Short mmCIF file of the C-alpha atoms (twelve columns), coordinates in Angstrom:
data_MODEL
# 
_entry.id   MODEL 
# 
loop_
_atom_site.group_PDB 
_atom_site.id 
_atom_site.type_symbol 
_atom_site.label_atom_id 
_atom_site.label_alt_id 
_atom_site.label_comp_id 
_atom_site.label_asym_id 
_atom_site.label_seq_id 
_atom_site.Cartn_x 
_atom_site.Cartn_y 
_atom_site.Cartn_z 
_atom_site.pdbx_PDB_model_num 
ATOM 1   C CA . UNK A 1   -11.282 21.733 -43.469 1 
ATOM 2   C CA . UNK A 2   -9.373  20.517 -46.502 1 
ATOM 3   C CA . UNK A 3   -5.618  20.919 -46.205 1 
ATOM 4   C CA . UNK A 4   -2.538  20.385 -48.331 1 
ATOM 5   C CA . UNK A 5   0.432   18.592 -46.806 1 
ATOM 6   C CA . UNK A 6   3.862   18.852 -48.396 1 
ATOM 7   C CA . UNK A 7   6.900   16.669 -47.766 1 
ATOM 8   C CA . UNK A 8   9.715   18.566 -49.459 1 
ATOM 9   C CA . UNK A 9   13.248  18.333 -47.994 1 
ATOM 10  C CA . UNK A 10  14.511  21.336 -49.988 1 
ATOM 11  C CA . UNK A 11  13.448  24.214 -47.730 1 
ATOM 12  C CA . UNK A 12  13.732  26.822 -50.469 1 
ATOM 13  C CA . UNK A 13  11.425  24.844 -52.748 1 
ATOM 14  C CA . UNK A 14  9.111   23.950 -49.853 1 
ATOM 15  C CA . UNK A 15  8.716   27.650 -49.090 1 
ATOM 16  C CA . UNK A 16  7.919   28.315 -52.733 1 
ATOM 17  C CA . UNK A 17  5.139   25.700 -52.644 1 
ATOM 18  C CA . UNK A 18  3.854   27.021 -49.324 1 
ATOM 19  C CA . UNK A 19  3.766   30.606 -50.607 1 
ATOM 20  C CA . UNK A 20  1.918   29.610 -53.790 1 
ATOM 21  C CA . UNK A 21  -0.722  27.711 -51.819 1 
ATOM 22  C CA . UNK A 22  -1.216  30.600 -49.407 1 
ATOM 23  C CA . UNK A 23  -1.560  33.090 -52.286 1 
ATOM 24  C CA . UNK A 24  -4.360  30.903 -53.635 1 
ATOM 25  C CA . UNK A 25  -5.963  30.756 -50.191 1 
ATOM 26  C CA . UNK A 26  -5.296  27.046 -49.651 1 
ATOM 27  C CA . UNK A 27  -4.282  25.867 -46.180 1 
ATOM 28  C CA . UNK A 28  -0.944  24.071 -46.278 1 
ATOM 29  C CA . UNK A 29  1.316   22.367 -43.776 1 
ATOM 30  C CA . UNK A 30  4.910   21.321 -44.346 1 
ATOM 31  C CA . UNK A 31  5.522   17.893 -42.834 1 
ATOM 32  C CA . UNK A 32  8.501   15.671 -42.289 1 
ATOM 33  C CA . UNK A 33  6.894   12.363 -41.338 1 
ATOM 34  C CA . UNK A 34  4.159   10.174 -42.816 1 
ATOM 35  C CA . UNK A 35  2.461   9.592  -39.453 1 
ATOM 36  C CA . UNK A 36  1.005   13.109 -39.560 1 
ATOM 37  C CA . UNK A 37  -0.948  12.306 -42.722 1 
ATOM 38  C CA . UNK A 38  -3.346  9.666  -41.482 1 
ATOM 39  C CA . UNK A 39  -4.198  11.609 -38.327 1 
ATOM 40  C CA . UNK A 40  -5.063  14.809 -40.201 1 
ATOM 41  C CA . UNK A 41  -6.572  13.329 -43.398 1 
ATOM 42  C CA . UNK A 42  -5.428  16.044 -45.869 1 
ATOM 43  C CA . UNK A 43  -7.053  16.473 -49.278 1 
ATOM 44  C CA . UNK A 44  -3.726  16.670 -51.131 1 
ATOM 45  C CA . UNK A 45  -0.200  15.542 -50.351 1 
ATOM 46  C CA . UNK A 46  2.712   16.914 -52.353 1 
ATOM 47  C CA . UNK A 47  5.787   14.741 -52.080 1 
ATOM 48  C CA . UNK A 48  9.323   15.184 -53.360 1 
ATOM 49  C CA . UNK A 49  10.684  11.941 -54.721 1 
ATOM 50  C CA . UNK A 50  14.079  12.700 -53.192 1 
ATOM 51  C CA . UNK A 51  12.537  12.723 -49.707 1 
ATOM 52  C CA . UNK A 52  13.558  9.871  -47.451 1 
ATOM 53  C CA . UNK A 53  10.819  7.253  -47.248 1 
ATOM 54  C CA . UNK A 54  8.621   8.869  -49.898 1 
ATOM 55  C CA . UNK A 55  6.985   5.490  -50.483 1 
ATOM 56  C CA . UNK A 56  5.590   5.455  -46.926 1 
ATOM 57  C CA . UNK A 57  4.273   8.974  -47.402 1 
ATOM 58  C CA . UNK A 58  2.433   7.958  -50.567 1 
ATOM 59  C CA . UNK A 59  1.010   4.856  -48.874 1 
ATOM 60  C CA . UNK A 60  -0.172  6.899  -45.862 1 
ATOM 61  C CA . UNK A 61  -1.730  9.511  -48.112 1 
ATOM 62  C CA . UNK A 62  -3.638  6.910  -50.114 1 
ATOM 63  C CA . UNK A 63  -4.880  5.207  -46.908 1 
ATOM 64  C CA . UNK A 64  -6.105  8.630  -45.750 1 
ATOM 65  C CA . UNK A 65  -7.969  9.135  -49.030 1 
ATOM 66  C CA . UNK A 66  -5.748  12.009 -50.148 1 
ATOM 67  C CA . UNK A 67  -4.659  12.750 -53.673 1 
ATOM 68  C CA . UNK A 68  -0.889  12.674 -54.232 1 
ATOM 69  C CA . UNK A 69  1.115   14.990 -56.451 1 
ATOM 70  C CA . UNK A 70  4.722   13.807 -56.656 1 
ATOM 71  C CA . UNK A 71  7.678   15.487 -58.280 1 
ATOM 72  C CA . UNK A 72  11.273  14.646 -58.973 1 
ATOM 73  C CA . UNK A 73  14.165  14.972 -61.336 1 
ATOM 74  C CA . UNK A 74  13.235  14.468 -64.969 1 
ATOM 75  C CA . UNK A 75  16.445  12.465 -65.271 1 
ATOM 76  C CA . UNK A 76  15.303  9.861  -62.764 1 
ATOM 77  C CA . UNK A 77  12.657  8.158  -64.874 1 
ATOM 78  C CA . UNK A 78  12.743  4.941  -62.819 1 
ATOM 79  C CA . UNK A 79  11.753  6.758  -59.636 1 
ATOM 80  C CA . UNK A 80  9.018   8.669  -61.429 1 
ATOM 81  C CA . UNK A 81  7.587   5.414  -62.791 1 
ATOM 82  C CA . UNK A 82  7.847   3.833  -59.333 1 
ATOM 83  C CA . UNK A 83  5.918   6.780  -57.878 1 
ATOM 84  C CA . UNK A 84  3.111   6.349  -60.400 1 
ATOM 85  C CA . UNK A 85  3.045   2.619  -59.645 1 
ATOM 86  C CA . UNK A 86  2.920   3.410  -55.914 1 
ATOM 87  C CA . UNK A 87  -0.364  5.238  -56.422 1 
ATOM 88  C CA . UNK A 88  0.529   8.866  -57.035 1 
ATOM 89  C CA . UNK A 89  -2.242  10.648 -58.906 1 
ATOM 90  C CA . UNK A 90  0.230   12.708 -60.901 1 
ATOM 91  C CA . UNK A 91  4.012   12.625 -61.170 1 
ATOM 92  C CA . UNK A 92  5.785   15.598 -62.714 1 
ATOM 93  C CA . UNK A 93  9.295   16.865 -63.181 1 
ATOM 94  C CA . UNK A 94  10.401  19.436 -60.639 1 
ATOM 95  C CA . UNK A 95  10.651  22.046 -63.407 1 
ATOM 96  C CA . UNK A 96  7.028   21.445 -64.414 1 
ATOM 97  C CA . UNK A 97  5.875   21.742 -60.824 1 
ATOM 98  C CA . UNK A 98  7.707   25.049 -60.513 1 
ATOM 99  C CA . UNK A 99  6.276   26.387 -63.771 1 
ATOM 100 C CA . UNK A 100 2.713   25.135 -63.273 1 
ATOM 101 C CA . UNK A 101 2.374   25.245 -59.488 1 
ATOM 102 C CA . UNK A 102 -0.817  27.345 -59.213 1 
ATOM 103 C CA . UNK A 103 -2.541  25.299 -61.928 1 
ATOM 104 C CA . UNK A 104 -1.505  21.970 -60.391 1 
ATOM 105 C CA . UNK A 105 -2.607  23.039 -56.918 1 
ATOM 106 C CA . UNK A 106 -5.982  24.099 -58.254 1 
ATOM 107 C CA . UNK A 107 -6.361  20.911 -60.279 1 
ATOM 108 C CA . UNK A 108 -5.635  18.535 -57.421 1 
ATOM 109 C CA . UNK A 109 -6.871  20.507 -54.417 1 
ATOM 110 C CA . UNK A 110 -9.978  22.238 -55.698 1 
ATOM 111 C CA . UNK A 111 -11.270 20.626 -58.858 1 
ATOM 112 C CA . UNK A 112 -11.100 16.966 -57.952 1 
# 
């Protein structure tokens, strides 16, 4: 079964992502370590760019064949560029993720 994994240190925002996925009927699991990714082989990994070791999470997700949706502060352009260079399929500002969450989940979990 396809699953979404999310590595989001901010518990309030993580819950918001989890609730949106569940409302859409998508299975989701909040994680805190990259080692869970390769064992479970999720379809989509959402990663906060302020998470410790986000680079390892992206690398694990790509090895597992998952798509990666990353988000971070719009002010931290260097990190957002680094995330795209690390292999993230899409990198968005946190505000865009919040505003477009159902559409982004559908785009990367269902349509691709």
